[in-house]
Steps between C-alpha positions, in 0.01 A plus 500: 500500500132500432238462762397163359851367544519625857174331579621174351831514690321582823257215440787261431682605815186452705453153353862415576458613860184290529680198353797554731275537799309188399822304453634609836174402662506163321857439605419595858200269499709216360767558761242508775326194360830318460603588853161398627511175307848433626390571855195283447718212377736542792208515740348188347833320519541612858148385591557170321829453682336576834214262430749231399704556816191491719386185325843343544511607864154363553594176327820483703307552822246241390772249412677571827180444693431188295850366567457567871172311495654216299802487730267493797305215346820318407629549853177356641517206262870445576430520872219248462719271288788533747270419789360205310850381413614558856205299631569227247871499580423501869275198455761326288772600742308355790436183303864477389615580850294213632632267232852628549484445874386144441760433231781649706392337822686179422822674400476728803454202729795322341708813550401519866575134552835545323584786736408280796725224367789745475435596861480131596134530600255215439133482580382209712210311344256302712302206363158390618400140564436457128854612416380833357692826563306737725532853628650801326821317416299214351308741277821665385652160434216392272513832317875467459464151356264643238760759407770233475277283281442789259861614497687170490274261306457567131145505368607299196510174698197294409447354848663518841658161439703658220654751738859402581571388854772757543242776442277350767794470737590861430151601614538307824844645569373852438222440750748381761717806450218723619289277726561257781274212403520131585676290237204260499304769326710484181255285301215728604705799389563351155132401473397854589737635233342260250148629580603863478690446174197337336275779628741750354494335158121490507489870584736581213289300259170658604617860533777536243419242234121461492462850642697645208336294228369818336850653497738247342792742501455576867471131576845442349662709775567353845327674794704793627413418859694175473848604375643154566311370193715545190361559151618158384342331799172687450486417127550131578232518771224654287544254212521193724 
């Protein structure tokens, strides 16, 4: 082999070694770059994930704090509303209690007098020089007559003269079952029942007819405090 050929072969081998070395270096660089890029991507994803978690945690804490504040405000508002409602209900309750005590007074008194009749107890009634009942028994007698007038005499009668005599006699007999009163006082008793019955009708007209003029549907219903008044009786009364 000539010297020229040896030189060419040696030159070729050197070039091949340089190319191989270059390729190995390139491959190593690519591997390192790829690994670094991969690590960079993972790091970025990790950082993004952490930022997202911190943001979510911060938002969760913010929402939790906001809910606590809102709940606190709602609790304050609810407490205020409950207090207002309680005050309103208390006022209404006191008003209804007062009305209830008045409306039940007559029935309670009738019940007490009925119990006394069962026990055979009558209250003695004294009359003054004008023939008027006096004292505690006299006051209870007049009140009891008012109850009897409301309970026994229908409000559909146009006048007292239209009230049957047996109804009037029933009032007098009821009085005598609970009170010891002179028989001469019968006419005065019936007259007192007449006055109280007319007063009762006037009260019903003013409070439950004229007083409910703005509420026609409510006006059609008889007053609850007077259960002795039927729906038919009340309907006849308001159109008469």
